[in-house]
N, CA, C and O atoms as CSV, one atom per row, in Angstrom:
chain,resi,resn,atom,element,x,y,z
A,1,MET,N,N,-207.429,-187.759,-22.334
A,1,MET,CA,C,-206.530,-187.093,-21.409
A,1,MET,C,C,-207.418,-186.199,-20.479
A,1,MET,O,O,-208.276,-185.462,-20.966
A,2,ILE,N,N,-207.211,-186.272,-19.221
A,2,ILE,CA,C,-207.896,-185.396,-18.341
A,2,ILE,C,C,-207.201,-184.061,-18.122
A,2,ILE,O,O,-206.007,-184.012,-17.829
A,3,LYS,N,N,-207.994,-182.927,-18.272
A,3,LYS,CA,C,-207.471,-181.622,-18.095
A,3,LYS,C,C,-207.859,-181.117,-16.740
A,3,LYS,O,O,-208.997,-181.320,-16.316
A,4,TYR,N,N,-206.944,-180.456,-16.030
A,4,TYR,CA,C,-207.197,-179.936,-14.749
A,4,TYR,C,C,-207.078,-178.425,-14.703
A,4,TYR,O,O,-206.200,-177.858,-15.354
A,5,ASP,N,N,-207.942,-177.761,-13.949
A,5,ASP,CA,C,-207.745,-176.362,-13.759
A,5,ASP,C,C,-206.611,-176.184,-12.779
A,5,ASP,O,O,-206.829,-176.364,-11.581
A,6,MET,N,N,-205.385,-175.833,-13.224
A,6,MET,CA,C,-204.186,-175.845,-12.413
A,6,MET,C,C,-204.353,-174.776,-11.298
A,6,MET,O,O,-203.874,-174.970,-10.181
A,7,GLU,N,N,-205.022,-173.671,-11.606
A,7,GLU,CA,C,-205.138,-172.580,-10.455
A,7,GLU,C,C,-205.912,-173.174,-9.337
A,7,GLU,O,O,-205.540,-173.025,-8.173
A,8,LYS,N,N,-207.053,-173.891,-9.677
A,8,LYS,CA,C,-207.841,-174.513,-8.643
A,8,LYS,C,C,-207.063,-175.689,-7.942
A,8,LYS,O,O,-207.205,-175.900,-6.738
A,9,ALA,N,N,-206.292,-176.396,-8.685
A,9,ALA,CA,C,-205.485,-177.483,-8.145
A,9,ALA,C,C,-204.450,-176.915,-7.177
A,9,ALA,O,O,-204.250,-177.461,-6.092
A,10,LYS,N,N,-203.797,-175.826,-7.561
A,10,LYS,CA,C,-202.811,-175.170,-6.693
A,10,LYS,C,C,-203.452,-174.661,-5.338
A,10,LYS,O,O,-202.892,-174.815,-4.253
A,11,ASN,N,N,-204.652,-174.055,-5.497
A,11,ASN,CA,C,-205.295,-173.664,-4.293
A,11,ASN,C,C,-205.767,-174.760,-3.401
A,11,ASN,O,O,-205.836,-174.600,-2.182
A,12,ILE,N,N,-206.100,-175.891,-4.006
A,12,ILE,CA,C,-206.494,-177.074,-3.193
A,12,ILE,C,C,-205.246,-177.634,-2.490
A,12,ILE,O,O,-205.302,-178.004,-1.317
A,13,TRP,N,N,-204.154,-177.690,-3.195
A,13,TRP,CA,C,-202.846,-178.130,-2.646
A,13,TRP,C,C,-202.432,-177.225,-1.426
A,13,TRP,O,O,-202.008,-177.723,-0.383
A,14,LYS,N,N,-202.568,-175.958,-1.600
A,14,LYS,CA,C,-202.208,-174.999,-0.604
A,14,LYS,C,C,-203.053,-175.249,0.680
A,14,LYS,O,O,-202.572,-175.210,1.812
A,15,GLU,N,N,-204.318,-175.502,0.404
A,15,GLU,CA,C,-205.253,-175.824,1.583
A,15,GLU,C,C,-204.843,-177.123,2.227
A,15,GLU,O,O,-204.843,-177.214,3.455
A,16,LYS,N,N,-204.508,-178.093,1.486
A,16,LYS,CA,C,-203.954,-179.388,2.047
A,16,LYS,C,C,-202.777,-179.116,2.951
A,16,LYS,O,O,-202.719,-179.611,4.076
A,17,ILE,N,N,-201.877,-178.362,2.480
A,17,ILE,CA,C,-200.714,-178.007,3.256
A,17,ILE,C,C,-201.117,-177.295,4.539
A,17,ILE,O,O,-200.630,-177.633,5.618
A,18,ARG,N,N,-201.993,-176.324,4.426
A,18,ARG,CA,C,-202.395,-175.604,5.584
A,18,ARG,C,C,-203.082,-176.515,6.621
A,18,ARG,O,O,-202.860,-176.390,7.826
A,19,LYS,N,N,-203.938,-177.452,6.103
A,19,LYS,CA,C,-204.600,-178.364,7.023
A,19,LYS,C,C,-203.589,-179.262,7.787
A,19,LYS,O,O,-203.715,-179.477,8.992
A,20,ALA,N,N,-202.594,-179.771,7.049
A,20,ALA,CA,C,-201.531,-180.593,7.623
A,20,ALA,C,C,-200.737,-179.918,8.605
A,20,ALA,O,O,-200.380,-180.533,9.610
A,21,ARG,N,N,-200.390,-178.601,8.406
A,21,ARG,CA,C,-199.545,-177.836,9.303
A,21,ARG,C,C,-200.199,-177.430,10.549
A,21,ARG,O,O,-199.528,-177.296,11.573
A,22,LYS,N,N,-201.490,-177.220,10.531
A,22,LYS,CA,C,-202.243,-176.631,11.643
A,22,LYS,C,C,-201.944,-177.289,12.999
A,22,LYS,O,O,-201.575,-176.580,13.936
A,23,PRO,N,N,-202.089,-178.613,13.141
A,23,PRO,CA,C,-201.832,-179.207,14.428
A,23,PRO,C,C,-200.304,-179.156,14.796
A,23,PRO,O,O,-199.935,-179.143,15.970
A,24,ILE,N,N,-199.503,-179.131,13.812
A,24,ILE,CA,C,-197.977,-178.896,14.010
A,24,ILE,C,C,-197.697,-177.572,14.591
A,24,ILE,O,O,-196.924,-177.440,15.540
A,25,LEU,N,N,-198.316,-176.589,14.032
A,25,LEU,CA,C,-198.152,-175.182,14.488
A,25,LEU,C,C,-198.738,-175.019,15.948
A,25,LEU,O,O,-198.153,-174.345,16.796
A,26,GLU,N,N,-199.834,-175.624,16.169
A,26,GLU,CA,C,-200.420,-175.573,17.482
A,26,GLU,C,C,-199.550,-176.243,18.510
A,26,GLU,O,O,-199.444,-175.709,19.614
A,27,ASN,N,N,-198.927,-177.349,18.250
A,27,ASN,CA,C,-197.937,-177.998,19.142
A,27,ASN,C,C,-196.709,-177.109,19.329
A,27,ASN,O,O,-196.200,-177.018,20.446
A,28,LEU,N,N,-196.211,-176.445,18.268
A,28,LEU,CA,C,-195.097,-175.551,18.363
A,28,LEU,C,C,-195.371,-174.348,19.152
A,28,LEU,O,O,-194.448,-173.809,19.763
A,29,ASP,N,N,-196.639,-173.851,19.194
A,29,ASP,CA,C,-197.033,-172.769,19.931
A,29,ASP,C,C,-196.890,-173.101,21.471
A,29,ASP,O,O,-196.416,-172.284,22.260
A,30,ILE,N,N,-197.317,-174.313,21.832
A,30,ILE,CA,C,-197.194,-174.837,23.143
A,30,ILE,C,C,-195.777,-174.923,23.607
A,30,ILE,O,O,-195.390,-174.440,24.671
A,31,GLU,N,N,-194.973,-175.604,22.701
A,31,GLU,CA,C,-193.499,-175.708,23.012
A,31,GLU,C,C,-192.866,-174.291,23.187
A,31,GLU,O,O,-192.023,-174.082,24.060
A,32,PHE,N,N,-193.288,-173.352,22.349
A,32,PHE,CA,C,-192.672,-171.982,22.461
A,32,PHE,C,C,-193.015,-171.405,23.768
A,32,PHE,O,O,-192.126,-170.883,24.440
A,33,MET,N,N,-194.322,-171.456,24.218
A,33,MET,CA,C,-194.740,-170.922,25.484
A,33,MET,C,C,-193.938,-171.514,26.607
A,33,MET,O,O,-193.420,-170.814,27.477
A,34,ARG,N,N,-193.846,-172.870,26.565
A,34,ARG,CA,C,-193.073,-173.507,27.676
A,34,ARG,C,C,-191.610,-173.073,27.702
A,34,ARG,O,O,-191.038,-172.809,28.760
A,35,ALA,N,N,-191.037,-173.008,26.539
A,35,ALA,CA,C,-189.595,-172.613,26.439
A,35,ALA,C,C,-189.443,-171.176,26.945
A,35,ALA,O,O,-188.478,-170.847,27.636
A,36,THR,N,N,-190.416,-170.328,26.588
A,36,THR,CA,C,-190.384,-168.877,27.018
A,36,THR,C,C,-190.472,-168.810,28.538
A,36,THR,O,O,-189.742,-168.068,29.195
A,37,GLU,N,N,-191.369,-169.590,29.058
A,37,GLU,CA,C,-191.612,-169.604,30.547
A,37,GLU,C,C,-190.322,-170.096,31.267
A,37,GLU,O,O,-190.006,-169.661,32.374
A,38,GLU,N,N,-189.620,-170.984,30.616
A,38,GLU,CA,C,-188.347,-171.467,31.228
A,38,GLU,C,C,-187.149,-170.682,30.877
A,38,GLU,O,O,-186.069,-170.971,31.391
A,39,GLY,N,N,-187.266,-169.683,30.014
A,39,GLY,CA,C,-186.205,-168.917,29.590
A,39,GLY,C,C,-185.185,-169.697,28.660
A,39,GLY,O,O,-183.990,-169.416,28.571
A,40,ALA,N,N,-185.791,-170.657,28.019
A,40,ALA,CA,C,-184.886,-171.459,27.045
A,40,ALA,C,C,-184.828,-170.763,25.712
A,40,ALA,O,O,-185.616,-169.862,25.425
A,41,ASP,N,N,-183.858,-171.206,24.880
A,41,ASP,CA,C,-183.739,-170.718,23.538
A,41,ASP,C,C,-184.948,-171.157,22.665
A,41,ASP,O,O,-185.242,-172.350,22.585
A,42,THR,N,N,-185.613,-170.242,22.043
A,42,THR,CA,C,-186.717,-170.533,21.224
A,42,THR,C,C,-186.436,-170.422,19.665
A,42,THR,O,O,-187.334,-170.531,18.831
A,43,SER,N,N,-185.146,-170.202,19.362
A,43,SER,CA,C,-184.866,-169.926,17.913
A,43,SER,C,C,-185.190,-171.176,17.030
A,43,SER,O,O,-185.643,-170.990,15.900
A,44,VAL,N,N,-184.989,-172.366,17.472
A,44,VAL,CA,C,-185.414,-173.560,16.588
A,44,VAL,C,C,-186.846,-173.608,16.441
A,44,VAL,O,O,-187.320,-173.866,15.335
A,45,ILE,N,N,-187.618,-173.378,17.476
A,45,ILE,CA,C,-189.056,-173.422,17.341
A,45,ILE,C,C,-189.580,-172.369,16.442
A,45,ILE,O,O,-190.520,-172.584,15.677
A,46,ILE,N,N,-188.970,-171.228,16.532
A,46,ILE,CA,C,-189.437,-170.022,15.672
A,46,ILE,C,C,-189.081,-170.365,14.239
A,46,ILE,O,O,-189.918,-170.169,13.358
A,47,SER,N,N,-187.901,-170.860,13.956
A,47,SER,CA,C,-187.551,-171.202,12.535
A,47,SER,C,C,-188.471,-172.329,11.992
A,47,SER,O,O,-188.788,-172.315,10.802
A,48,LYS,N,N,-188.894,-173.266,12.795
A,48,LYS,CA,C,-189.832,-174.274,12.267
A,48,LYS,C,C,-191.162,-173.591,11.991
A,48,LYS,O,O,-191.774,-173.882,10.963
A,49,LYS,N,N,-191.648,-172.691,12.858
A,49,LYS,CA,C,-192.930,-172.069,12.661
A,49,LYS,C,C,-192.876,-171.210,11.324
A,49,LYS,O,O,-193.805,-171.240,10.516
A,50,VAL,N,N,-191.842,-170.515,11.155
A,50,VAL,CA,C,-191.677,-169.662,9.948
A,50,VAL,C,C,-191.684,-170.558,8.695
A,50,VAL,O,O,-192.365,-170.276,7.708
A,51,ALA,N,N,-190.910,-171.632,8.772
A,51,ALA,CA,C,-190.866,-172.552,7.562
A,51,ALA,C,C,-192.225,-173.113,7.243
A,51,ALA,O,O,-192.585,-173.213,6.070
A,52,LEU,N,N,-193.001,-173.488,8.257
A,52,LEU,CA,C,-194.365,-174.039,8.099
A,52,LEU,C,C,-195.264,-172.905,7.504
A,52,LEU,O,O,-196.039,-173.148,6.579
A,53,ARG,N,N,-195.153,-171.759,8.013
A,53,ARG,CA,C,-195.982,-170.671,7.515
A,53,ARG,C,C,-195.674,-170.403,6.050
A,53,ARG,O,O,-196.599,-170.057,5.315
A,54,ASN,N,N,-194.516,-170.530,5.603
A,54,ASN,CA,C,-194.106,-170.246,4.210
A,54,ASN,C,C,-194.403,-171.357,3.194
A,54,ASN,O,O,-194.326,-171.113,1.990
A,55,LEU,N,N,-194.736,-172.551,3.641
A,55,LEU,CA,C,-194.975,-173.663,2.841
A,55,LEU,C,C,-196.088,-173.394,1.733
A,55,LEU,O,O,-195.814,-173.669,0.565
A,56,PRO,N,N,-197.229,-172.910,2.033
A,56,PRO,CA,C,-198.198,-172.732,0.980
A,56,PRO,C,C,-197.775,-171.662,-0.053
A,56,PRO,O,O,-198.324,-171.651,-1.154
A,57,ASN,N,N,-196.865,-170.808,0.247
A,57,ASN,CA,C,-196.478,-169.788,-0.756
A,57,ASN,C,C,-195.152,-170.048,-1.404
A,57,ASN,O,O,-194.525,-169.134,-1.941
A,58,GLN,N,N,-194.728,-171.251,-1.363
A,58,GLN,CA,C,-193.483,-171.618,-2.011
A,58,GLN,C,C,-193.645,-171.532,-3.549
A,58,GLN,O,O,-194.674,-171.905,-4.112
A,59,ALA,N,N,-192.601,-171.033,-4.181
A,59,ALA,CA,C,-192.572,-170.765,-5.622
A,59,ALA,C,C,-192.847,-172.073,-6.430
A,59,ALA,O,O,-193.445,-171.987,-7.503
A,60,SER,N,N,-192.456,-173.207,-5.978
A,60,SER,CA,C,-192.610,-174.444,-6.720
A,60,SER,C,C,-194.061,-174.774,-6.880
A,60,SER,O,O,-194.400,-175.506,-7.810
A,61,ILE,N,N,-194.934,-174.294,-6.052
A,61,ILE,CA,C,-196.429,-174.498,-6.255
A,61,ILE,C,C,-196.806,-173.670,-7.442
A,61,ILE,O,O,-197.475,-174.160,-8.352
A,62,GLN,N,N,-196.388,-172.411,-7.458
A,62,GLN,CA,C,-196.852,-171.565,-8.600
A,62,GLN,C,C,-196.216,-172.064,-9.954
A,62,GLN,O,O,-196.819,-171.892,-11.014
A,63,LYS,N,N,-195.026,-172.667,-9.900
A,63,LYS,CA,C,-194.385,-173.078,-11.089
A,63,LYS,C,C,-194.897,-174.446,-11.617
A,63,LYS,O,O,-194.605,-174.829,-12.750
A,64,ALA,N,N,-195.645,-175.151,-10.793
A,64,ALA,CA,C,-196.137,-176.534,-11.235
A,64,ALA,C,C,-197.011,-176.368,-12.440
A,64,ALA,O,O,-197.907,-175.525,-12.479
A,65,LYS,N,N,-196.737,-177.175,-13.406
A,65,LYS,CA,C,-197.428,-177.217,-14.631
A,65,LYS,C,C,-198.527,-178.340,-14.737
A,65,LYS,O,O,-199.463,-178.283,-15.535
A,66,THR,N,N,-198.315,-179.352,-13.860
A,66,THR,CA,C,-199.136,-180.518,-13.875
A,66,THR,C,C,-199.538,-180.847,-12.434
A,66,THR,O,O,-198.881,-180.449,-11.472
A,67,VAL,N,N,-200.711,-181.632,-12.319
A,67,VAL,CA,C,-201.094,-182.137,-11.045
A,67,VAL,C,C,-199.950,-183.043,-10.482
A,67,VAL,O,O,-199.675,-182.964,-9.285
A,68,GLU,N,N,-199.321,-183.842,-11.248
A,68,GLU,CA,C,-198.230,-184.706,-10.837
A,68,GLU,C,C,-197.135,-183.932,-10.231
A,68,GLU,O,O,-196.630,-184.317,-9.177
A,69,GLU,N,N,-196.729,-182.843,-10.840
A,69,GLU,CA,C,-195.668,-181.982,-10.218
A,69,GLU,C,C,-196.192,-181.399,-8.901
A,69,GLU,O,O,-195.441,-181.308,-7.930
A,70,LEU,N,N,-197.383,-181.029,-8.860
A,70,LEU,CA,C,-197.957,-180.454,-7.617
A,70,LEU,C,C,-197.860,-181.504,-6.504
A,70,LEU,O,O,-197.448,-181.178,-5.391
A,71,ARG,N,N,-198.223,-182.726,-6.779
A,71,ARG,CA,C,-198.236,-183.790,-5.746
A,71,ARG,C,C,-196.836,-184.039,-5.211
A,71,ARG,O,O,-196.678,-184.498,-4.080
A,72,GLU,N,N,-195.868,-183.755,-5.973
A,72,GLU,CA,C,-194.423,-183.924,-5.503
A,72,GLU,C,C,-194.038,-182.906,-4.542
A,72,GLU,O,O,-193.070,-183.126,-3.814
A,73,ILE,N,N,-194.731,-181.735,-4.447
A,73,ILE,CA,C,-194.419,-180.673,-3.571
A,73,ILE,C,C,-194.990,-180.899,-2.151
A,73,ILE,O,O,-196.105,-180.480,-1.840
A,74,TRP,N,N,-194.213,-181.554,-1.332
A,74,TRP,CA,C,-194.649,-181.880,0.012
A,74,TRP,C,C,-193.383,-182.005,0.923
A,74,TRP,O,O,-192.524,-182.844,0.653
A,75,ASP,N,N,-193.278,-181.267,1.877
A,75,ASP,CA,C,-192.057,-181.300,2.759
A,75,ASP,C,C,-192.350,-182.300,3.878
A,75,ASP,O,O,-193.016,-181.994,4.867
A,76,THR,N,N,-191.815,-183.523,3.673
A,76,THR,CA,C,-192.072,-184.598,4.618
A,76,THR,C,C,-191.337,-184.241,5.951
A,76,THR,O,O,-191.803,-184.647,7.015
A,77,THR,N,N,-190.232,-183.514,5.916
A,77,THR,CA,C,-189.551,-183.155,7.071
A,77,THR,C,C,-190.347,-182.298,8.010
A,77,THR,O,O,-190.270,-182.447,9.230
A,78,LEU,N,N,-191.112,-181.397,7.438
A,78,LEU,CA,C,-192.007,-180.524,8.309
A,78,LEU,C,C,-193.412,-181.062,8.428
A,78,LEU,O,O,-194.005,-180.946,9.501
A,79,LEU,N,N,-193.983,-181.649,7.381
A,79,LEU,CA,C,-195.373,-182.001,7.398
A,79,LEU,C,C,-195.653,-183.453,7.691
A,79,LEU,O,O,-196.779,-183.835,8.010
A,80,GLY,N,N,-194.568,-184.291,7.575
A,80,GLY,CA,C,-194.836,-185.747,7.613
A,80,GLY,C,C,-195.169,-186.362,6.322
A,80,GLY,O,O,-194.940,-185.771,5.267
A,81,ASP,N,N,-195.710,-187.545,6.370
A,81,ASP,CA,C,-196.157,-188.178,5.074
A,81,ASP,C,C,-197.428,-187.602,4.604
A,81,ASP,O,O,-198.260,-187.181,5.408
A,82,LYS,N,N,-197.613,-187.569,3.288
A,82,LYS,CA,C,-198.915,-187.163,2.723
A,82,LYS,C,C,-199.963,-188.142,2.999
A,82,LYS,O,O,-199.669,-189.326,3.163
A,83,ASP,N,N,-201.199,-187.712,3.063
A,83,ASP,CA,C,-202.337,-188.628,3.305
A,83,ASP,C,C,-202.852,-189.153,1.925
A,83,ASP,O,O,-203.801,-189.935,1.878
């Protein structure tokens, strides 16, 4: 049986989330600036950005006991499919 350092695995998973969300946040920044310039409602954009920022700190990552549990923690709605 392979033993994993779960703290290291959790940190790697958080970095994977951060890497996946980076281009999404950059695009949302552009959308936000355009919406602001047009005087449009930015609340949906802001809520998406907040949700993306919170993903690496979600409690389910800290509660994961196995690498398999960790792999299940991926918000396809916000991040798309896992690589």
